[in-house]
Z-matrix of the N, CA and C atoms (Angstrom, degrees):
N
C 1 1.463
C 2 1.523 1 109.28
N 3 1.353 2 118.35 1 124.45
C 4 1.450 3 121.19 2 -179.03
C 5 1.522 4 110.14 3 -90.29
N 6 1.335 5 115.70 4 176.51
C 7 1.457 6 120.12 5 -175.40
C 8 1.524 7 112.12 6 -66.56
N 9 1.335 8 117.02 7 -34.69
C 10 1.457 9 119.66 8 -179.25
C 11 1.527 10 110.40 9 -65.65
N 12 1.322 11 115.83 10 -41.63
C 13 1.462 12 119.03 11 178.34
C 14 1.520 13 111.20 12 -66.88
N 15 1.351 14 115.98 13 -38.20
C 16 1.461 15 119.24 14 175.63
C 17 1.522 16 111.03 15 -60.45
N 18 1.336 17 115.58 16 -43.63
C 19 1.467 18 120.34 17 -179.36
C 20 1.526 19 110.52 18 -60.58
N 21 1.305 20 116.07 19 -43.50
C 22 1.461 21 120.10 20 -178.18
C 23 1.522 22 112.01 21 -65.05
N 24 1.332 23 116.90 22 -28.31
C 25 1.457 24 120.30 23 -177.73
C 26 1.526 25 113.08 24 -92.84
N 27 1.331 26 117.15 25 -6.69
C 28 1.462 27 119.88 26 179.35
C 29 1.524 28 110.78 27 -69.62
N 30 1.304 29 114.71 28 149.47
C 31 1.455 30 120.22 29 173.74
C 32 1.521 31 111.13 30 -78.03
N 33 1.332 32 115.65 31 173.57
C 34 1.479 33 118.82 32 -176.56
C 35 1.529 34 111.96 33 -67.33
N 36 1.345 35 116.60 34 -31.24
C 37 1.469 36 118.67 35 178.74
C 38 1.530 37 110.44 36 -67.27
N 39 1.324 38 116.36 37 -44.59
C 40 1.466 39 120.31 38 179.69
C 41 1.521 40 110.88 39 -63.74
N 42 1.323 41 117.09 40 -39.20
C 43 1.466 42 120.38 41 177.72
C 44 1.526 43 111.15 42 -66.48
N 45 1.323 44 116.39 43 -37.77
C 46 1.470 45 120.02 44 177.86
C 47 1.527 46 110.53 45 -63.86
N 48 1.334 47 116.46 46 -41.83
C 49 1.462 48 120.25 47 177.52
C 50 1.529 49 110.68 48 -62.44
N 51 1.329 50 116.45 49 -41.77
C 52 1.466 51 120.51 50 178.96
C 53 1.525 52 110.73 51 -62.39
N 54 1.335 53 116.92 52 -40.88
C 55 1.461 54 120.76 53 177.83
C 56 1.529 55 110.65 54 -63.15
N 57 1.329 56 116.35 55 -42.09
C 58 1.468 57 119.99 56 179.07
C 59 1.529 58 110.64 57 -61.85
N 60 1.320 59 116.58 58 -43.61
C 61 1.468 60 120.47 59 179.35
C 62 1.528 61 110.92 60 -64.80
N 63 1.315 62 117.03 61 -38.38
C 64 1.462 63 120.51 62 177.19
C 65 1.524 64 110.51 63 -63.42
N 66 1.320 65 116.78 64 -43.74
C 67 1.466 66 120.86 65 177.67
C 68 1.529 67 111.18 66 -61.91
N 69 1.334 68 116.52 67 -43.85
C 70 1.462 69 120.55 68 178.72
C 71 1.519 70 111.37 69 -62.42
N 72 1.335 71 116.40 70 -37.85
C 73 1.458 72 120.52 71 178.84
C 74 1.529 73 111.34 72 -64.71
N 75 1.342 74 116.06 73 -47.06
C 76 1.469 75 119.76 74 179.10
C 77 1.529 76 111.27 75 -63.32
N 78 1.334 77 116.09 76 -37.41
C 79 1.457 78 120.58 77 179.43
C 80 1.523 79 110.61 78 -64.30
N 81 1.326 80 117.17 79 -47.18
C 82 1.461 81 120.31 80 -177.92
C 83 1.529 82 111.20 81 -65.33
N 84 1.327 83 116.98 82 -41.45
C 85 1.465 84 119.89 83 178.54
C 86 1.526 85 110.65 84 -64.76
N 87 1.335 86 116.29 85 -42.19
C 88 1.464 87 119.56 86 178.90
C 89 1.518 88 112.54 87 -61.64
N 90 1.339 89 116.29 88 -45.34
C 91 1.469 90 120.82 89 178.28
C 92 1.523 91 110.46 90 -62.15
N 93 1.329 92 116.68 91 -44.59
C 94 1.462 93 120.55 92 -177.76
C 95 1.518 94 111.46 93 -63.10
N 96 1.323 95 117.11 94 -45.34
C 97 1.468 96 120.39 95 -179.80
C 98 1.523 97 110.70 96 -63.25
N 99 1.330 98 116.69 97 -44.28
C 100 1.472 99 120.48 98 -179.12
C 101 1.523 100 111.72 99 -65.15
N 102 1.331 101 116.98 100 -42.43
C 103 1.460 102 120.05 101 -179.71
C 104 1.527 103 111.72 102 -69.72
N 105 1.318 104 117.27 103 -39.35
C 106 1.466 105 119.75 104 178.17
C 107 1.518 106 110.15 105 -62.75
N 108 1.335 107 117.03 106 -41.65
C 109 1.462 108 120.48 107 176.82
C 110 1.531 109 110.85 108 -62.19
N 111 1.336 110 116.40 109 -46.69
C 112 1.466 111 120.56 110 -179.70
C 113 1.514 112 111.58 111 -62.54
N 114 1.332 113 117.29 112 -44.36
C 115 1.461 114 120.77 113 -179.07
C 116 1.521 115 111.55 114 -66.58
N 117 1.329 116 116.29 115 -37.34
C 118 1.472 117 119.56 116 178.02
C 119 1.529 118 110.62 117 -64.91
N 120 1.333 119 116.22 118 -44.03
C 121 1.464 120 120.19 119 177.47
C 122 1.533 121 111.01 120 -63.36
N 123 1.329 122 116.34 121 -41.35
C 124 1.460 123 119.95 122 179.38
C 125 1.524 124 111.50 123 -61.70
N 126 1.323 125 116.17 124 -43.14
C 127 1.469 126 119.77 125 179.70
C 128 1.518 127 111.68 126 -65.41
N 129 1.334 128 116.81 127 -47.51
C 130 1.467 129 120.80 128 -177.21
C 131 1.525 130 111.45 129 -65.90
N 132 1.333 131 116.77 130 -44.20
C 133 1.467 132 119.29 131 -178.90
C 134 1.521 133 111.58 132 -69.12
N 135 1.322 134 117.41 133 -34.33
C 136 1.466 135 120.08 134 179.12
C 137 1.525 136 111.25 135 -68.21
N 138 1.336 137 116.45 136 -34.88
C 139 1.465 138 119.46 137 177.23
C 140 1.528 139 111.17 138 -63.87
N 141 1.311 140 116.98 139 -35.03
C 142 1.456 141 120.76 140 178.26
C 143 1.527 142 111.25 141 -79.10
N 144 1.327 143 116.59 142 -33.57
C 145 1.456 144 121.52 143 -175.02
C 146 1.526 145 112.77 144 -72.28
N 147 1.322 146 116.84 145 -44.46
C 148 1.462 147 121.44 146 -171.67
C 149 1.532 148 113.67 147 -55.17
N 150 1.331 149 119.88 148 -51.99
C 151 1.472 150 118.04 149 -179.17
C 152 1.524 151 114.09 150 -66.31
N 153 1.338 152 116.68 151 -31.11
C 154 1.463 153 119.29 152 -178.76
C 155 1.525 154 111.90 153 -71.13
N 156 1.328 155 116.77 154 -45.55
C 157 1.458 156 118.72 155 179.57
C 158 1.524 157 110.48 156 -69.19
N 159 1.323 158 117.68 157 -33.30
C 160 1.462 159 120.06 158 177.73
C 161 1.531 160 110.75 159 -63.86
N 162 1.324 161 116.25 160 -38.21
C 163 1.453 162 120.44 161 178.57
C 164 1.521 163 111.23 162 -63.14
N 165 1.336 164 116.76 163 -44.37
C 166 1.474 165 120.11 164 179.84
C 167 1.524 166 111.14 165 -65.01
N 168 1.312 167 117.49 166 -39.24
C 169 1.464 168 120.01 167 -178.68
C 170 1.521 169 111.28 168 -69.78
N 171 1.329 170 117.66 169 -38.47
C 172 1.465 171 119.87 170 177.87
C 173 1.523 172 111.65 171 -63.50
N 174 1.333 173 115.58 172 -32.86
C 175 1.467 174 119.92 173 179.78
C 176 1.522 175 112.28 174 -88.60
N 177 1.348 176 117.08 175 2.75
C 178 1.457 177 120.95 176 175.80
C 179 1.520 178 114.67 177 77.08
N 180 1.311 179 117.84 178 16.44
C 181 1.474 180 120.70 179 -178.84
C 182 1.528 181 108.21 180 -94.04
N 183 1.323 182 115.67 181 83.52
C 184 1.457 183 121.19 182 -175.72
C 185 1.527 184 111.84 183 -67.27
N 186 1.332 185 115.81 184 -42.81
C 187 1.473 186 119.27 185 -178.80
C 188 1.516 187 111.37 186 -65.04
N 189 1.314 188 117.26 187 -37.45
C 190 1.468 189 120.12 188 177.11
C 191 1.529 190 110.61 189 -66.20
N 192 1.333 191 115.90 190 -36.91
C 193 1.466 192 119.36 191 177.95
C 194 1.520 193 110.75 192 -66.21
N 195 1.333 194 117.26 193 -38.76
C 196 1.460 195 120.70 194 177.29
C 197 1.520 196 110.70 195 -66.61
N 198 1.338 197 116.41 196 -40.56
C 199 1.456 198 120.85 197 -178.91
C 200 1.525 199 111.27 198 -63.00
N 201 1.313 200 116.43 199 -43.52
C 202 1.466 201 118.99 200 -178.78
C 203 1.536 202 110.67 201 -72.67
N 204 1.336 203 117.36 202 -30.11
C 205 1.470 204 120.34 203 179.14
C 206 1.524 205 111.45 204 -70.02
N 207 1.335 206 116.31 205 -31.10
C 208 1.462 207 120.55 206 -179.85
C 209 1.519 208 113.07 207 -93.74
N 210 1.326 209 117.35 208 4.27
C 211 1.463 210 121.49 209 -179.14
C 212 1.530 211 110.94 210 -66.05
N 213 1.334 212 115.58 211 145.33
C 214 1.462 213 120.52 212 177.80
C 215 1.531 214 111.89 213 -66.95
N 216 1.311 215 115.77 214 -19.43
C 217 1.458 216 119.15 215 178.40
C 218 1.530 217 112.32 216 -65.79
N 219 1.332 218 116.35 217 -18.22
C 220 1.468 219 120.91 218 -178.61
C 221 1.525 220 111.59 219 -122.68
N 222 1.340 221 116.32 220 31.27
C 223 1.465 222 119.64 221 -176.75
C 224 1.538 223 112.49 222 -68.23
N 225 1.330 224 117.61 223 -21.44
C 226 1.454 225 120.24 224 177.24
C 227 1.533 226 112.58 225 -91.48
N 228 1.309 227 116.90 226 -11.94
C 229 1.461 228 120.70 227 -173.99
C 230 1.524 229 111.30 228 -71.00
N 231 1.310 230 116.66 229 121.18
C 232 1.458 231 120.36 230 176.68
C 233 1.522 232 111.51 231 -69.95
N 234 1.326 233 116.45 232 -31.93
C 235 1.469 234 119.26 233 178.49
C 236 1.518 235 111.03 234 -68.74
N 237 1.325 236 117.53 235 -38.69
C 238 1.460 237 120.80 236 -179.44
C 239 1.525 238 110.91 237 -62.46
N 240 1.332 239 117.55 238 -38.63
C 241 1.458 240 120.60 239 -179.46
C 242 1.526 241 111.54 240 -65.73
N 243 1.319 242 115.84 241 -40.65
C 244 1.463 243 119.83 242 -178.74
C 245 1.524 244 110.92 243 -71.42
N 246 1.321 245 116.35 244 -45.65
C 247 1.460 246 120.69 245 -179.64
C 248 1.517 247 110.81 246 -64.32
N 249 1.325 248 117.47 247 -40.08
C 250 1.462 249 121.55 248 -179.51
C 251 1.519 250 111.17 249 -60.49
N 252 1.327 251 116.73 250 -42.49
C 253 1.467 252 119.94 251 179.90
C 254 1.525 253 111.40 252 -61.38
N 255 1.324 254 116.51 253 -43.55
C 256 1.461 255 119.64 254 178.92
C 257 1.519 256 112.90 255 -66.91
N 258 1.309 257 117.02 256 -42.62
C 259 1.470 258 120.76 257 -179.54
C 260 1.518 259 111.68 258 -65.92
N 261 1.322 260 116.79 259 -42.35
C 262 1.469 261 119.43 260 -179.29
C 263 1.517 262 111.35 261 -66.64
N 264 1.317 263 117.33 262 -39.06
C 265 1.468 264 120.16 263 178.48
C 266 1.530 265 110.57 264 -65.90
N 267 1.312 266 115.83 265 -41.78
C 268 1.465 267 119.39 266 178.92
C 269 1.522 268 110.71 267 -64.05
N 270 1.309 269 116.91 268 -44.53
C 271 1.467 270 120.46 269 179.02
C 272 1.531 271 111.14 270 -63.32
N 273 1.336 272 116.28 271 -41.26
C 274 1.461 273 119.72 272 -179.94
C 275 1.528 274 110.91 273 -62.00
N 276 1.310 275 116.89 274 -43.95
C 277 1.455 276 119.95 275 179.82
C 278 1.526 277 111.81 276 -66.54
N 279 1.318 278 117.06 277 -35.79
C 280 1.455 279 120.31 278 178.26
C 281 1.530 280 111.56 279 -68.41
N 282 1.320 281 116.45 280 -41.38
C 283 1.465 282 120.21 281 -177.86
C 284 1.523 283 113.05 282 -78.43
N 285 1.343 284 117.18 283 -17.34
C 286 1.466 285 119.57 284 -179.53
C 287 1.520 286 112.90 285 -80.57
N 288 1.309 287 117.05 286 -0.56
C 289 1.454 288 120.29 287 175.95
C 290 1.512 289 114.35 288 118.19
N 291 1.339 290 116.88 289 -9.24
C 292 1.468 291 119.83 290 176.70
C 293 1.502 292 113.52 291 65.84
N 294 1.355 293 117.25 292 39.00
C 295 1.457 294 121.15 293 -179.24
C 296 1.524 295 113.01 294 -73.46
N 297 1.324 296 116.31 295 -18.49
C 298 1.454 297 119.86 296 -179.28
C 299 1.517 298 111.35 297 -81.22
N 300 1.303 299 115.20 298 150.26
C 301 1.455 300 119.09 299 174.11
C 302 1.517 301 109.68 300 -72.97
N 303 1.320 302 115.91 301 171.10
C 304 1.462 303 120.36 302 -178.18
C 305 1.524 304 111.58 303 -60.09
N 306 1.331 305 116.26 304 -45.39
C 307 1.457 306 120.27 305 -178.64
C 308 1.525 307 111.41 306 -66.79
N 309 1.360 308 116.63 307 -41.17
C 310 1.457 309 119.61 308 178.74
C 311 1.525 310 111.13 309 -65.40
N 312 1.320 311 116.01 310 -37.86
C 313 1.464 312 120.03 311 177.86
C 314 1.523 313 111.06 312 -61.98
N 315 1.301 314 116.09 313 -46.03
C 316 1.464 315 120.27 314 -179.81
C 317 1.527 316 111.33 315 -65.37
N 318 1.336 317 116.81 316 -38.65
C 319 1.459 318 120.11 317 178.22
C 320 1.531 319 110.81 318 -64.99
N 321 1.321 320 116.35 319 -39.81
C 322 1.460 321 120.37 320 178.90
C 323 1.519 322 111.04 321 -64.13
N 324 1.307 323 116.13 322 -44.05
C 325 1.470 324 120.57 323 178.64
C 326 1.520 325 110.08 324 -65.85
N 327 1.306 326 117.18 325 -41.18
C 328 1.470 327 121.14 326 -179.56
C 329 1.531 328 111.08 327 -62.72
N 330 1.333 329 116.86 328 -42.18
C 331 1.464 330 120.08 329 178.40
C 332 1.526 331 111.33 330 -65.52
N 333 1.306 332 116.69 331 -38.23
C 334 1.464 333 120.67 332 177.75
C 335 1.523 334 111.08 333 -62.76
N 336 1.331 335 116.16 334 -42.16
C 337 1.462 336 120.48 335 177.98
C 338 1.523 337 110.92 336 -65.32
N 339 1.327 338 117.19 337 -40.32
C 340 1.463 339 121.14 338 179.27
C 341 1.523 340 111.27 339 -63.68
N 342 1.341 341 116.26 340 -41.22
C 343 1.466 342 119.10 341 177.70
C 344 1.515 343 111.26 342 -63.59
N 345 1.326 344 116.23 343 -43.09
C 346 1.464 345 119.85 344 179.09
C 347 1.525 346 111.23 345 -64.68
N 348 1.327 347 117.60 346 -38.65
C 349 1.462 348 120.94 347 178.37
C 350 1.527 349 110.93 348 -63.91
N 351 1.337 350 116.28 349 -42.05
C 352 1.460 351 120.10 350 -179.97
C 353 1.529 352 111.03 351 -65.38
N 354 1.323 353 116.94 352 -43.46
C 355 1.465 354 120.61 353 179.97
C 356 1.527 355 111.03 354 -66.35
N 357 1.325 356 116.49 355 -40.44
C 358 1.465 357 120.28 356 179.68
C 359 1.518 358 110.92 357 -66.56
N 360 1.332 359 116.78 358 -42.84
C 361 1.469 360 119.88 359 177.85
C 362 1.520 361 111.28 360 -62.64
N 363 1.333 362 116.27 361 -39.88
C 364 1.470 363 119.67 362 178.48
C 365 1.522 364 110.90 363 -66.22
N 366 1.329 365 117.07 364 -37.02
C 367 1.458 366 120.57 365 177.69
C 368 1.527 367 111.46 366 -66.75
N 369 1.322 368 116.40 367 -37.62
C 370 1.465 369 119.83 368 178.97
C 371 1.523 370 112.20 369 -68.71
N 372 1.331 371 116.67 370 -25.30
C 373 1.468 372 120.45 371 -177.59
C 374 1.527 373 113.34 372 -84.13
N 375 1.320 374 117.75 373 -1.45
C 376 1.464 375 120.22 374 -176.96
C 377 1.529 376 111.18 375 -56.90
N 378 1.316 377 115.41 376 127.61
C 379 1.460 378 120.75 377 175.97
C 380 1.513 379 114.77 378 87.15
N 381 1.327 380 117.73 379 -19.80
C 382 1.465 381 119.42 380 -175.94
C 383 1.527 382 110.87 381 -67.98
N 384 1.329 383 117.32 382 -34.95
C 385 1.465 384 119.56 383 177.60
C 386 1.524 385 111.07 384 -64.00
N 387 1.340 386 116.75 385 -29.91
C 388 1.468 387 119.65 386 178.17
C 389 1.526 388 110.47 387 -64.74
N 390 1.323 389 117.40 388 -36.12
C 391 1.459 390 120.62 389 177.54
C 392 1.529 391 111.10 390 -63.34
N 393 1.327 392 115.84 391 -40.60
C 394 1.463 393 119.42 392 177.94
C 395 1.529 394 110.84 393 -64.26
N 396 1.333 395 115.91 394 -41.28
C 397 1.461 396 119.94 395 179.14
C 398 1.526 397 111.68 396 -64.33
N 399 1.326 398 116.13 397 -44.45
C 400 1.471 399 119.91 398 179.48
C 401 1.518 400 111.00 399 -65.52
N 402 1.319 401 116.49 400 -42.88
C 403 1.455 402 120.18 401 -179.62
C 404 1.515 403 113.44 402 -62.63
N 405 1.333 404 116.55 403 -31.85
C 406 1.460 405 119.47 404 -177.42
C 407 1.529 406 113.15 405 -89.84
N 408 1.326 407 117.82 406 -25.06
C 409 1.470 408 120.40 407 -174.92
C 410 1.521 409 113.82 408 -101.99
N 411 1.329 410 118.40 409 -23.64
C 412 1.469 411 120.20 410 -176.84
C 413 1.537 412 112.74 411 -57.77
N 414 1.347 413 120.00 412 -42.78
C 415 1.484 414 118.50 413 177.82
C 416 1.523 415 112.81 414 -60.90
N 417 1.338 416 116.82 415 -34.99
C 418 1.463 417 119.72 416 -179.95
C 419 1.529 418 111.06 417 -73.08
N 420 1.334 419 116.61 418 -35.28
C 421 1.467 420 119.39 419 175.35
C 422 1.530 421 109.43 420 -63.61
N 423 1.348 422 116.50 421 -43.96
C 424 1.456 423 119.64 422 176.36
C 425 1.516 424 112.35 423 -62.57
N 426 1.324 425 115.83 424 -38.94
C 427 1.471 426 119.71 425 178.56
C 428 1.524 427 111.06 426 -64.79
N 429 1.321 428 116.03 427 -35.84
C 430 1.461 429 119.65 428 176.01
C 431 1.526 430 110.56 429 -60.05
N 432 1.332 431 116.44 430 -44.88
C 433 1.458 432 119.68 431 177.11
C 434 1.515 433 111.85 432 -61.92
N 435 1.317 434 116.66 433 -38.13
C 436 1.466 435 120.47 434 178.81
C 437 1.524 436 111.32 435 -64.75
N 438 1.318 437 116.44 436 -46.08
C 439 1.466 438 120.26 437 179.90
C 440 1.526 439 110.81 438 -60.97
N 441 1.327 440 115.81 439 -43.93
C 442 1.464 441 119.14 440 178.82
C 443 1.526 442 110.10 441 -62.98
N 444 1.330 443 117.37 442 -41.11
C 445 1.463 444 120.98 443 179.37
C 446 1.517 445 112.84 444 -63.79
N 447 1.357 446 116.39 445 -40.92
C 448 1.460 447 120.50 446 179.22
C 449 1.534 448 110.21 447 -66.20
N 450 1.330 449 116.00 448 -40.89
C 451 1.464 450 119.57 449 177.14
C 452 1.531 451 110.68 450 -59.89
N 453 1.331 452 115.32 451 -43.53
C 454 1.463 453 119.34 452 179.69
C 455 1.524 454 111.19 453 -63.86
N 456 1.345 455 116.52 454 -38.56
C 457 1.462 456 120.41 455 179.86
C 458 1.524 457 111.00 456 -63.52
N 459 1.311 458 117.95 457 -44.12
C 460 1.459 459 120.44 458 -179.66
C 461 1.524 460 111.73 459 -72.64
N 462 1.337 461 116.36 460 -29.89
C 463 1.460 462 117.90 461 174.23
C 464 1.523 463 110.78 462 -65.87
N 465 1.376 464 115.73 463 -35.63
C 466 1.460 465 119.09 464 176.40
C 467 1.514 466 112.08 465 -64.57
N 468 1.329 467 115.72 466 -37.86
C 469 1.472 468 119.82 467 177.12
C 470 1.526 469 110.54 468 -63.64
N 471 1.341 470 115.29 469 -44.07
C 472 1.471 471 118.87 470 -179.48
C 473 1.521 472 111.48 471 -64.24
N 474 1.316 473 115.85 472 -34.86
C 475 1.468 474 119.14 473 -179.10
C 476 1.512 475 111.87 474 -72.66
N 477 1.343 476 115.88 475 -44.18
C 478 1.466 477 120.18 476 -176.78
C 479 1.526 478 112.42 477 -80.72
N 480 1.318 479 117.01 478 -24.04
C 481 1.453 480 120.84 479 180.00
C 482 1.506 481 113.82 480 81.46
N 483 1.333 482 118.68 481 2.93
C 484 1.468 483 121.93 482 178.77
C 485 1.518 484 109.77 483 -94.04
N 486 1.319 485 115.75 484 151.23
C 487 1.451 486 119.83 485 -179.99
C 488 1.499 487 111.44 486 -131.07
N 489 1.347 488 116.96 487 -166.48
C 490 1.448 489 121.23 488 -179.96
C 491 1.522 490 111.42 489 94.58
N 492 1.340 491 114.04 490 161.69
C 493 1.464 492 119.87 491 -176.67
C 494 1.524 493 111.33 492 -65.21
N 495 1.328 494 116.86 493 -31.67
C 496 1.451 495 119.14 494 -179.66
C 497 1.503 496 112.93 495 -65.14
N 498 1.312 497 116.81 496 -29.35
C 499 1.461 498 120.22 497 -178.34
C 500 1.510 499 112.81 498 -75.83
N 501 1.338 500 117.45 499 -25.19
C 502 1.467 501 119.91 500 -176.09
C 503 1.531 502 112.48 501 -110.11
N 504 1.328 503 118.06 502 -10.95
C 505 1.464 504 119.49 503 -174.10
C 506 1.515 505 112.36 504 -62.95
N 507 1.339 506 117.62 505 -42.09
C 508 1.463 507 120.30 506 -179.46
C 509 1.518 508 111.15 507 -63.99
N 510 1.332 509 116.65 508 -45.39
C 511 1.458 510 120.24 509 -179.22
C 512 1.519 511 112.48 510 -65.18
N 513 1.332 512 115.67 511 -40.12
C 514 1.467 513 118.93 512 179.91
C 515 1.529 514 110.86 513 -68.83
N 516 1.331 515 117.27 514 -38.95
C 517 1.469 516 119.53 515 177.95
C 518 1.524 517 111.08 516 -62.68
N 519 1.344 518 117.07 517 -38.94
C 520 1.458 519 120.22 518 175.39
C 521 1.521 520 110.66 519 -62.29
N 522 1.341 521 115.55 520 -41.70
C 523 1.464 522 119.36 521 -177.87
C 524 1.529 523 111.72 522 -66.47
N 525 1.336 524 116.74 523 -39.21
C 526 1.465 525 120.15 524 -178.08
C 527 1.530 526 112.56 525 -68.47
N 528 1.324 527 116.21 526 -21.39
C 529 1.464 528 119.11 527 175.91
C 530 1.524 529 110.27 528 -59.39
N 531 1.323 530 117.26 529 -35.11
C 532 1.472 531 121.10 530 -179.87
C 533 1.534 532 110.98 531 -63.78
N 534 1.333 533 116.26 532 -41.86
C 535 1.465 534 119.04 533 177.42
C 536 1.515 535 110.90 534 -63.99
N 537 1.331 536 116.61 535 -41.57
C 538 1.463 537 120.06 536 177.89
C 539 1.526 538 111.03 537 -61.49
N 540 1.334 539 117.10 538 -41.52
C 541 1.459 540 120.33 539 177.96
C 542 1.528 541 111.20 540 -62.54
N 543 1.329 542 115.74 541 -40.35
C 544 1.467 543 119.11 542 178.49
C 545 1.518 544 112.07 543 -60.79
N 546 1.336 545 116.48 544 -41.31
C 547 1.468 546 119.94 545 178.63
C 548 1.524 547 111.69 546 -69.33
N 549 1.333 548 116.27 547 -38.07
C 550 1.458 549 120.00 548 177.88
C 551 1.521 550 111.48 549 -61.93
N 552 1.314 551 116.86 550 -33.99
C 553 1.467 552 120.98 551 177.94
C 554 1.526 553 110.96 552 -76.82
N 555 1.337 554 117.23 553 -41.17
C 556 1.464 555 121.38 554 -172.10
C 557 1.524 556 113.11 555 -73.14
N 558 1.323 557 117.34 556 -41.00
C 559 1.469 558 119.91 557 -173.71
C 560 1.537 559 112.56 558 -61.41
N 561 1.338 560 120.16 559 -50.47
C 562 1.475 561 118.70 560 177.19
C 563 1.523 562 112.49 561 -62.52
N 564 1.341 563 117.15 562 -36.27
C 565 1.466 564 119.68 563 179.96
C 566 1.523 565 110.92 564 -61.93
N 567 1.326 566 117.65 565 -40.94
C 568 1.474 567 121.03 566 178.35
C 569 1.523 568 110.19 567 -67.40
N 570 1.328 569 117.21 568 -41.08
C 571 1.469 570 120.23 569 177.31
C 572 1.523 571 111.04 570 -59.44
N 573 1.317 572 116.02 571 -49.33
C 574 1.464 573 120.46 572 179.79
C 575 1.526 574 110.84 573 -60.77
N 576 1.327 575 116.83 574 -41.65
C 577 1.462 576 120.51 575 -178.71
C 578 1.526 577 111.53 576 -61.67
N 579 1.324 578 116.57 577 -46.60
C 580 1.464 579 120.12 578 -179.26
C 581 1.533 580 111.16 579 -65.46
N 582 1.318 581 116.25 580 -40.57
C 583 1.468 582 120.17 581 179.75
C 584 1.523 583 110.77 582 -64.28
N 585 1.317 584 117.93 583 -48.51
C 586 1.458 585 121.57 584 -177.42
C 587 1.526 586 111.33 585 -69.00
N 588 1.325 587 117.57 586 -33.94
C 589 1.468 588 120.05 587 177.19
C 590 1.526 589 110.81 588 -64.18
N 591 1.329 590 116.55 589 -39.97
C 592 1.464 591 120.09 590 176.32
C 593 1.516 592 112.23 591 -62.73
N 594 1.343 593 116.33 592 -42.66
C 595 1.462 594 120.17 593 177.61
C 596 1.527 595 110.72 594 -63.59
N 597 1.319 596 116.31 595 -39.48
C 598 1.463 597 121.11 596 -178.92
C 599 1.523 598 111.28 597 -64.79
N 600 1.312 599 117.22 598 -40.94
C 601 1.464 600 120.20 599 178.12
C 602 1.527 601 110.75 600 -62.73
N 603 1.328 602 116.22 601 -37.47
C 604 1.462 603 119.91 602 178.29
C 605 1.532 604 110.29 603 -65.22
N 606 1.335 605 117.32 604 -41.07
C 607 1.460 606 121.07 605 178.22
C 608 1.527 607 110.74 606 -63.54
N 609 1.322 608 117.27 607 -39.03
C 610 1.463 609 120.44 608 178.95
C 611 1.523 610 111.30 609 -63.14
N 612 1.329 611 115.88 610 -38.79
C 613 1.473 612 119.65 611 177.28
C 614 1.534 613 110.03 612 -64.95
N 615 1.320 614 116.08 613 -42.36
C 616 1.469 615 119.88 614 178.47
C 617 1.525 616 111.29 615 -61.44
N 618 1.318 617 117.29 616 -42.38
C 619 1.461 618 120.16 617 179.89
C 620 1.523 619 111.23 618 -66.69
N 621 1.327 620 117.26 619 -39.23
C 622 1.466 621 120.19 620 177.51
C 623 1.528 622 110.89 621 -63.15
N 624 1.322 623 116.39 622 -43.29
C 625 1.468 624 119.54 623 179.02
C 626 1.531 625 111.60 624 -64.72
N 627 1.330 626 116.46 625 -43.42
C 628 1.471 627 119.98 626 179.43
C 629 1.525 628 110.53 627 -64.36
N 630 1.331 629 116.81 628 -38.74
C 631 1.460 630 120.50 629 178.33
C 632 1.522 631 111.24 630 -62.38
N 633 1.316 632 115.95 631 -44.28
C 634 1.470 633 119.97 632 179.68
C 635 1.526 634 111.12 633 -64.65
N 636 1.320 635 116.94 634 -42.13
C 637 1.465 636 120.64 635 179.74
C 638 1.527 637 111.43 636 -64.87
N 639 1.347 638 116.35 637 -38.02
C 640 1.459 639 119.25 638 179.49
C 641 1.517 640 111.58 639 -68.52
N 642 1.333 641 116.57 640 -41.12
C 643 1.476 642 119.67 641 177.09
C 644 1.524 643 110.09 642 -63.99
N 645 1.325 644 118.04 643 -40.50
C 646 1.468 645 120.99 644 176.24
C 647 1.531 646 111.39 645 -60.95
N 648 1.316 647 116.10 646 -37.08
C 649 1.474 648 120.46 647 178.60
C 650 1.528 649 109.86 648 -64.36
N 651 1.329 650 117.19 649 -43.40
C 652 1.470 651 120.48 650 179.89
C 653 1.538 652 111.08 651 -68.29
N 654 1.327 653 116.70 652 -33.95
C 655 1.462 654 119.52 653 176.87
C 656 1.521 655 110.43 654 -63.23
N 657 1.317 656 117.21 655 -44.91
C 658 1.466 657 120.82 656 178.80
C 659 1.523 658 110.88 657 -66.98
N 660 1.320 659 116.63 658 -36.82
C 661 1.460 660 120.85 659 -177.46
C 662 1.517 661 111.61 660 -69.33
N 663 1.343 662 116.29 661 -35.67
C 664 1.451 663 119.80 662 -177.62
C 665 1.524 664 113.16 663 -92.20
N 666 1.331 665 116.14 664 0.83
C 667 1.471 666 119.50 665 -179.03
C 668 1.524 667 110.63 666 -70.27
C-alpha cells in the first residue's frame, strides 16, 4: 500500500491531523529560514559596523558615529541599534544644556543602552519560541492521529467481524504514518531552535560587551 492509497483511506480526523502537521512544518521552516537570514545579516553588518564606529569615536566625531549607526546599511546590525541609542541619548543630554551631573548623565545613557539591548534581544527572538512549541507538540499531534487511526481500525474489525493480524495491519500502518509525520516535523524544529538559541546567546554577549565599551568611552570623555 503506497502513501496515496493510505491518504485516500484515511478518515477526516487523520487527514485533519496531517494538515496540521504540514502547516506546523511549513511554519517552522519559514521561521528558521527568516531567522537564519536575519542573524547572518546581523553578524555580517556588525562586523563591518564595529571598526567604523570605533574609528569615529576615537577621533571624537560623535555626529559621524550617530550617522553611521543610523545608516540603512546597518539596519540588521544588533550592535548598531545598541550603540545608536547610547550615542543619541548622550548627544541629547549634551545639547539640552548639560544640567545633569556626570554620574546622572552616565546613568541616563546606561539606562538608554539597556533598554535598546532589551528591545533588540526581544526582536531577535521573534519566532524562536514557535520552534520550541512545534518541536515539543508535533510528536503528540502525530500520536493523536495514530490513536484515532488505531481506534478506527479496531472499529472496522468489530463491524466486519473478522479478526487476525491481516485485518488490522493496514489500518495500523496508516495510523503509524501520523506518528512518523509528527517526528519528521519535530526533529528539524528542535534542531533549528537549538541552533538559533546558540546564535542568540552569542549576540547578547556581543551587545553586552559593546554596551560596556560605550559606557567606558563616555566615562573617559566626561572625565
